C-alpha positions as CSV (number, residue, x, y, z in Angstrom):
1,M,25.6,10.7,31.1
2,G,25.2,8.2,28.4
3,V,23.1,5.4,27.7
4,V,22.4,1.7,29.0
5,I,22.6,-1.1,27.0
6,T,20.4,-3.8,27.1
7,G,21.2,-6.0,24.6
8,V,24.3,-6.9,22.4
9,E,23.7,-9.1,19.2
10,G,25.1,-12.2,19.0
11,G,28.0,-12.4,16.6
12,S,28.1,-8.5,16.1
13,I,31.1,-6.3,16.6
14,A,30.0,-5.4,20.2
15,H,29.9,-9.2,21.1
16,K,33.3,-9.4,19.5
17,L,34.8,-7.0,21.6
18,G,33.4,-8.6,25.1
19,I,30.5,-5.4,25.6
20,L,27.7,-6.6,27.8
21,P,24.4,-5.8,28.3
22,G,24.0,-3.5,31.5
23,W,27.3,-1.3,30.4
24,V,26.6,2.7,29.6
25,L,27.5,3.6,26.3
26,E,29.1,7.4,27.2
27,Q,31.0,8.4,23.7
28,I,31.8,7.4,19.9
29,G,34.6,9.0,18.8
30,G,34.5,11.6,21.5
31,R,31.5,12.5,21.4
32,M,28.5,12.3,24.4
33,I,26.1,9.9,23.0
34,E,22.0,11.1,24.0
35,D,20.0,9.6,21.5
36,V,19.0,7.5,18.6
37,L,20.5,10.8,16.6
38,D,23.5,10.9,18.0
39,Y,24.1,7.0,17.8
40,R,23.1,6.8,14.2
41,F,25.1,9.9,13.3
42,Y,28.7,9.4,14.9
43,M,28.2,5.5,14.6
44,A,28.5,6.0,10.3
45,A,32.1,6.8,11.1
46,Q,34.5,3.8,9.5
47,N,37.5,4.4,12.5
48,L,35.5,4.3,16.0
49,T,36.0,5.1,19.4
50,L,34.0,3.6,21.9
51,T,33.8,4.3,25.3
52,L,31.7,2.4,27.6
53,R,31.7,2.1,31.2
54,P,31.0,-1.5,33.1
55,P,28.7,-1.2,36.1
56,G,30.9,0.0,39.0
57,E,33.5,0.5,37.0
58,R,35.6,2.9,35.1
59,A,35.6,3.7,31.6
60,R,37.0,1.3,28.9
61,S,37.8,2.6,25.5
62,F,37.5,0.5,22.3
63,T,39.3,1.7,19.1
64,L,37.8,-0.2,15.8
65,T,37.3,0.0,12.0
66,K,33.9,-1.1,10.3
67,D,32.3,-1.1,7.0
68,E,30.5,2.8,7.1
69,Y,27.2,2.4,8.2
70,Q,27.7,-1.4,10.1
71,D,25.5,-1.3,12.9
72,L,27.6,-2.0,16.2
73,G,25.0,-4.8,17.2
74,L,23.7,-3.3,20.3
75,S,20.0,-2.1,21.6
76,F,18.7,0.3,24.2
77,P,15.4,0.6,26.3
78,T,13.6,2.4,24.0
79,Y,14.2,3.4,20.2
80,L,15.1,6.7,20.7
81,M,17.2,5.6,23.5
82,D,15.3,8.2,25.9
83,E,11.7,9.2,26.4
84,Q,9.7,10.5,23.3
85,K,8.9,14.5,23.8
86,R,5.3,15.2,24.2
87,C,3.2,18.2,22.7
88,K,3.4,21.3,24.9
89,N,1.0,23.1,22.6
90,R,-2.7,23.0,23.0
91,C,-3.8,24.0,19.2
92,V,-7.3,24.9,18.5
93,F,-7.5,22.0,16.0
94,C,-5.8,19.4,17.7
95,F,-7.4,16.2,16.6
96,V,-6.3,13.9,20.0
97,D,-8.7,16.9,21.8
98,Q,-11.2,15.6,19.7
99,M,-11.6,11.7,21.0
100,P,-13.9,10.2,22.8
101,A,-12.9,9.2,26.1
102,G,-12.7,5.3,27.4
103,M,-9.8,4.5,24.4
104,R,-6.6,3.3,25.3
105,E,-4.1,5.4,26.4
106,S,-1.4,5.8,23.7
107,L,-4.3,7.1,21.7
108,Y,-3.7,10.1,23.5
109,F,-0.3,10.7,23.5
110,K,0.5,13.9,21.5
111,D,4.3,13.2,19.7
112,D,6.3,16.5,18.5
113,D,9.7,14.8,18.6
114,A,12.1,16.4,15.8
115,R,14.1,13.0,15.8
116,M,10.4,11.4,14.9
117,S,10.2,14.0,11.8
118,F,13.5,12.8,10.6
119,L,13.3,8.9,11.4
120,F,9.4,8.4,10.3
121,G,8.5,11.5,8.8
122,N,6.3,12.6,12.1
123,Y,5.4,16.8,11.9
124,I,6.8,18.6,14.4
125,T,6.1,22.6,15.6
126,L,9.4,23.5,16.3
127,T,8.3,24.7,20.0
128,N,9.5,21.6,21.9
129,L,13.4,22.7,20.2
130,R,15.6,24.7,22.2
131,E,19.1,26.3,19.9
132,R,20.8,23.8,20.8
133,D,18.5,21.1,19.1
134,I,18.6,23.5,15.9
135,E,22.6,23.4,15.7
136,R,22.5,19.6,16.1
137,I,19.7,19.2,13.0
138,I,22.2,21.2,11.1
139,A,25.4,20.0,12.5
140,M,24.3,16.5,11.4
141,R,22.7,17.3,8.0
142,L,19.2,16.2,8.9
143,S,16.9,16.1,6.0
144,P,14.2,16.2,5.6
145,I,12.5,18.1,8.4
146,N,8.5,17.6,8.3
147,I,7.1,20.8,9.8
148,S,3.5,21.6,11.2
149,V,3.2,25.7,10.5
150,H,0.1,26.3,10.1
151,T,-0.1,30.3,9.7
152,T,3.5,31.5,9.2
153,N,1.6,34.9,11.4
154,P,3.3,34.9,14.7
155,D,0.8,36.2,16.6
156,L,-1.9,34.1,15.0
157,R,0.4,31.0,15.6
158,V,0.2,32.0,18.9
159,K,-3.2,31.7,19.1
160,M,-4.0,28.5,17.3
161,M,-1.0,26.7,18.9
162,G,-1.5,28.1,22.6
163,H,2.0,28.2,23.2
164,P,4.2,31.2,23.7
165,K,7.3,30.6,21.9
166,S,5.1,29.2,18.8
167,G,5.5,32.2,17.5
168,Q,9.5,33.6,17.9
169,V,10.1,29.9,16.4
170,L,8.6,30.6,12.9
171,G,12.5,32.2,12.4
172,W,13.8,28.5,12.5
173,L,12.3,27.6,9.0
174,K,14.0,30.3,7.2
175,R,17.6,29.3,9.3
176,L,16.6,25.6,8.4
177,A,16.3,26.3,4.3
178,G,19.2,28.5,4.3
179,V,21.2,25.8,5.6
180,G,19.7,23.6,2.9
181,T,18.1,21.3,5.3
182,R,14.8,20.3,3.2
183,L,11.7,20.9,4.7
184,N,8.2,19.6,3.6
185,T,5.5,21.7,5.3
186,Q,1.7,21.2,6.2
187,L,-1.1,23.5,7.1
188,V,-4.1,22.5,8.6
189,V,-6.7,25.7,7.9
190,C,-9.4,26.5,10.1
191,P,-12.5,28.8,8.5
192,G,-12.4,32.2,10.0
193,F,-8.7,31.8,11.4
194,N,-6.0,31.5,8.6
195,D,-7.8,30.5,5.5
196,G,-8.0,33.6,3.3
197,D,-5.7,36.4,3.4
198,E,-3.6,34.6,5.8
199,L,-3.9,31.3,3.5
200,A,-2.2,33.6,0.7
201,R,0.6,35.0,3.5
202,S,1.8,31.8,4.9
203,L,1.7,30.4,0.7
204,R,3.6,33.8,0.3
205,D,6.2,33.3,3.1
206,L,6.7,29.4,2.4
207,T,7.1,29.7,-1.2
208,A,10.0,32.2,-0.4
209,L,12.1,29.2,0.6
210,A,10.8,27.4,-2.3
211,P,12.9,24.8,-3.4
212,T,14.4,24.1,0.2
213,V,11.0,24.0,1.4
214,Q,10.0,21.3,-1.3
215,S,6.4,20.9,0.1
216,I,3.5,22.6,1.6
217,A,0.2,20.8,2.2
218,I,-3.1,22.7,3.0
219,V,-5.2,20.6,4.6
220,P,-8.6,21.3,6.5
221,V,-9.8,21.1,10.0
222,G,-11.0,17.6,11.1
223,L,-13.9,18.1,13.6
224,T,-15.1,15.1,15.4
225,A,-18.6,14.7,17.4
226,H,-16.7,15.0,20.5
227,R,-15.5,18.9,20.7
228,T,-17.5,20.1,24.2
229,G,-15.9,22.9,25.8
230,L,-13.2,23.6,22.7
231,T,-12.6,26.0,20.9
232,E,-15.9,27.0,18.3
233,L,-14.5,25.5,14.8
234,R,-16.5,24.6,11.8
235,P,-16.0,23.0,8.6
236,F,-15.4,24.5,5.3
237,S,-18.4,25.5,3.4
238,E,-18.2,24.7,-0.5
239,T,-17.7,28.1,-1.4
240,E,-14.8,28.5,1.4
241,A,-13.3,25.2,-0.1
242,A,-13.7,26.6,-3.4
243,A,-11.8,29.5,-2.8
244,T,-9.1,28.1,-1.1
245,L,-8.2,25.7,-3.8
246,D,-8.1,29.0,-6.0
247,T,-5.8,30.3,-3.7
248,I,-3.6,26.7,-3.8
249,D,-3.8,27.3,-7.3
250,T,-2.7,30.6,-7.9
251,F,0.9,29.9,-5.9
252,G,1.4,26.0,-7.2
253,E,1.2,28.1,-10.5
254,A,3.4,30.3,-10.0
255,M,6.2,27.6,-8.2
256,Q,5.3,25.6,-11.4
257,R,6.7,28.1,-13.6
258,Q,9.5,29.3,-11.3
259,H,10.9,25.6,-10.2
260,G,9.0,23.0,-12.3
261,Q,7.3,21.8,-9.5
262,R,4.1,23.3,-7.9
263,I,5.3,22.5,-4.4
264,C,2.1,24.1,-3.0
265,Y,-1.0,21.1,-2.9
266,A,-3.9,20.9,-1.7
267,S,-5.1,17.7,0.3
268,D,-7.6,15.1,-1.4
269,E,-10.4,16.2,0.8
270,F,-10.9,20.0,-0.7
271,Y,-11.6,18.3,-4.2
272,L,-14.4,16.2,-2.7
273,L,-15.7,19.3,-0.9
274,T,-16.0,21.1,-4.0
275,G,-17.1,18.5,-6.4
276,R,-13.7,19.3,-8.7
277,T,-12.0,16.6,-10.5
278,M,-8.8,15.4,-8.5
279,P,-5.6,16.1,-10.3
280,D,-3.7,12.8,-12.0
281,A,-0.9,11.5,-10.8
282,S,2.1,13.4,-12.8
283,Y,0.5,16.7,-10.9
284,Y,1.8,15.8,-7.7
285,G,5.5,15.4,-8.5
286,A,7.4,12.8,-6.0
287,F,4.5,12.7,-3.3
288,D,5.8,14.1,-0.9
289,Q,2.9,14.7,0.8
290,L,1.2,11.3,0.6
291,E,0.4,11.2,4.6
292,N,-1.4,14.4,4.6
293,G,-3.8,12.9,2.2
294,V,-2.6,15.1,-1.1
295,G,-2.6,13.0,-4.1
296,M,-3.4,10.0,-2.5
297,S,-6.5,9.0,-4.7
298,A,-4.2,10.0,-8.1
299,L,-1.4,7.2,-6.7
300,L,-4.0,4.8,-5.9
301,A,-5.6,5.4,-9.3
302,D,-2.5,5.2,-11.1
303,E,-1.0,2.0,-10.0
304,F,-4.8,0.0,-9.9
305,I,-4.9,0.9,-13.5
306,Q,-1.4,0.2,-14.7
307,A,-1.8,-2.6,-12.4
308,L,-5.2,-3.6,-14.8
309,E,-3.1,-3.7,-17.6
310,D,-1.4,-7.2,-16.8
311,A,-4.2,-9.0,-14.6
312,P,-4.5,-12.6,-15.1
313,Y,-7.8,-13.8,-16.5
314,I,-10.3,-15.2,-13.3
315,E,-11.5,-18.8,-14.0
316,T,-13.5,-19.1,-11.1
317,P,-15.7,-16.7,-10.0
318,R,-15.3,-14.1,-7.1
319,K,-17.1,-12.5,-5.4
320,V,-15.8,-9.6,-2.3
321,S,-16.9,-6.6,-0.6
322,I,-14.6,-3.9,0.1
323,A,-15.6,-1.3,3.4
324,T,-13.9,2.3,3.4
325,G,-14.0,5.8,4.2
326,A,-17.3,7.8,2.7
327,A,-14.5,9.8,1.2
328,A,-12.5,7.3,-0.5
329,A,-16.0,5.3,-1.9
330,P,-16.2,6.7,-5.3
331,L,-12.6,6.4,-6.1
332,I,-12.8,2.7,-5.3
333,Q,-16.3,2.2,-6.8
334,N,-14.8,3.7,-10.1
335,L,-12.0,1.4,-10.0
336,I,-14.0,-1.7,-9.1
337,G,-15.9,-0.5,-12.6
338,R,-12.7,-1.2,-14.3
339,A,-11.8,-3.7,-13.3
340,R,-15.2,-5.5,-13.5
341,D,-15.1,-4.2,-17.4
342,C,-11.5,-6.8,-17.7
343,L,-12.7,-9.3,-14.9
344,P,-16.1,-10.2,-15.7
345,N,-15.8,-13.0,-13.3
346,L,-15.3,-10.5,-10.6
347,K,-17.4,-9.3,-8.1
348,A,-16.8,-6.2,-5.6
349,D,-19.2,-4.4,-3.9
350,V,-17.9,-1.0,-2.4
351,Y,-19.7,-0.2,0.9
352,P,-19.0,3.7,2.5
353,I,-18.9,3.6,6.3
354,V,-20.6,6.0,7.7
355,N,-18.7,7.3,10.9
356,H,-20.5,7.1,13.6
357,Y,-18.1,6.5,16.4
358,F,-16.4,10.0,15.8
359,G,-19.0,11.5,14.0
360,Q,-20.6,11.8,10.1
361,T,-18.2,15.1,9.6
362,I,-15.4,13.0,9.2
363,T,-15.0,10.6,6.4
364,V,-11.5,9.5,5.9
365,A,-11.2,5.6,5.6
366,G,-8.4,5.9,8.4
367,L,-10.8,6.5,11.1
368,V,-13.4,3.8,10.3
369,T,-13.5,1.8,13.8
370,G,-14.4,-2.3,14.0
371,T,-17.7,-1.1,15.9
372,D,-19.0,0.9,12.3
373,L,-18.1,-1.8,10.4
374,I,-19.9,-4.9,12.1
375,A,-23.1,-2.2,12.8
376,Q,-23.5,-1.4,8.9
377,L,-22.2,-4.3,7.3
378,S,-23.8,-7.3,9.6
379,G,-26.6,-9.1,7.5
380,K,-25.3,-7.9,4.1
381,E,-24.0,-10.5,1.4
382,L,-20.3,-10.1,2.0
383,G,-19.3,-12.9,-0.3
384,D,-15.5,-14.7,0.1
385,A,-14.0,-11.8,1.8
386,L,-14.1,-8.2,3.2
387,L,-11.4,-5.9,2.5
388,I,-10.2,-3.1,4.3
389,P,-7.6,-0.2,4.2
390,D,-4.9,-1.3,6.2
391,S,-4.6,2.6,7.0
392,M,-8.1,1.3,9.7
393,L,-5.3,-0.5,11.9
394,R,-3.1,1.4,14.2
395,H,0.9,0.3,14.1
396,D,1.0,-0.4,17.6
397,G,-1.1,-3.7,17.6
398,D,-3.0,-4.0,14.7
399,L,-6.3,-3.1,16.1
400,F,-8.7,-0.4,15.4
401,L,-9.2,2.7,17.1
402,D,-11.9,1.2,18.8
403,D,-9.8,-1.4,20.6
404,L,-11.4,-4.2,18.2
405,S,-9.4,-6.2,16.0
406,P,-9.9,-7.8,12.5
407,E,-10.2,-11.2,13.9
408,D,-13.0,-9.3,16.0
409,V,-15.0,-8.1,13.2
410,S,-14.0,-11.0,10.8
411,S,-15.9,-13.2,14.1
412,A,-18.8,-10.9,13.9
413,L,-19.7,-11.0,10.1
414,G,-18.7,-14.6,9.6
415,L,-15.7,-14.2,7.0
416,P,-12.4,-13.3,6.5
417,V,-11.0,-10.0,7.1
418,I,-8.2,-8.9,5.1
419,P,-6.1,-5.4,5.7
420,V,-5.1,-4.2,2.1
421,E,-2.1,-2.1,1.8
422,V,-3.0,1.5,0.2
423,N,-1.5,0.8,-3.2
424,G,-2.9,-0.2,-6.4
425,Q,-1.5,-3.4,-7.3
426,A,-1.9,-5.0,-4.0
427,L,-6.0,-3.9,-4.1
428,L,-5.9,-5.7,-7.3
429,D,-4.1,-9.1,-6.0
430,T,-6.3,-9.1,-3.0
431,L,-9.6,-8.7,-4.8
432,I,-8.5,-11.7,-7.4
433,G,-7.3,-13.7,-4.8
434,N,-3.9,-13.3,-5.5
435,Q,-2.5,-11.6,-2.2
C-alpha cells in the first residue's frame, strides 16, 4: 500500500527531510495513504509522523512539526494519486452518449468520482461508492458534496440510470444529511420520465432534508442530433416547461418561508423555454448552482450593470463583435444596448451561433464549436476583435470541442479572438479594450 512519490519541491519540508522521488508514502500519523483525500486530510495536522519506504529498503519514520495545512512539498503520478473513477451508469439522458464520433478521447470519459466532487465541484451519482467511502466522507467531514439525484423514486432511478444499485444508494442522502454534510443536488428532468408528479415527489423528499440539502437544481434534458440507438427522449414543450416552473416555484416559496432561502431553483433554460422573465440576482442566494446554469444570466447582468456605473469614457471609437449561444444572445444584446447608452463610441454586434455541430436544439454557449464560429461569421464585418465566452473552451487544452483553437478561428476570420471570463466586469473590460 501507499503512493509513489514522483517529485520533491526544493526547499520544502520533504526536501529538508531528505525524502527523494521514488520513495513510497505509506502512512501519515499511522493512517494508510491511498489517495489525495487521505493525503490532504491527515497532512493538515501540525504534529506529524510520516512513514515512507525507499526502494528496496525498510520503511522509515519521520516526526515533524509544521504550520497547519502547510504542504509537505510532495508530488505524485496523478493529481488524485490514483486513477479517476469512471461512471458505471447508463443514463438514458447521458450527454456523452450523444456526442458525435471522432472527437478526442478525453471528451468521452464519464467521471463519477466523489473526490472530484469535493475538490472541484463535479457531480456524482453515488453508485460508485462503497460503505467505506461513505464512512470516510463522514469521518473527514467532506462538505459540500454535489450529487446527481434525478429522482428519489428508487425504481425509476434504476430505470433512468441503468444501474441496479442506483435506487439503493438513495438512502445515503439521508445519512449524509443527518451528520451535517451539506449537499448540492441536481435533477436532469426528462418529459414523460421524472417530471410532473415524479418531480414533485423528488422535491418533496429532498426539501425534507433542507437546509442540509442546501440547493436543488432542476435542469431540462439536453438532446443533440446524435442520439442514434438511444432511448427515445423529447424536449420540453412550452406548456410542460411552464408546469415544471410552477412546481419548482411552489416548493421554492415554501422553502423561502421555512428556511429563508429558496433551495429549489430552475435552470435559466426553463425561463427561455417559457418566455418568462428571469428573476434578478437577489433571488438566487449564494448562487450554489451556477455550474448548472442556475442564475448565471442574473449574475452576469447584475455584475455588468454595476461595472457600467464606473466605466471610463472611450475617446477612440471601438468596434467589436460577440459570439455566443442562441440562449444567451438576447441577454447579451440587452447588456450591449445599456453599454452603448453610456459609451457612445462603443459599437458591438452580437451574433447568436446556431449549433450545427451538436444540433440546433443545443443552444448553450459552452457547446459552440470553432467550426460553427468560422462557418457563420466568415465574411462578416466583425470589427477589431471577436469576443467569445471562455466556457466555449475545454480546460484540458483551451480547445473548442471540435479540437480547433482560438488561434485557428482567429486565422480563419482574420482578427483576434478573445476568450472572456463569464463575468460582468470582465465582459465590460474586454468590450472597451481594458482587459
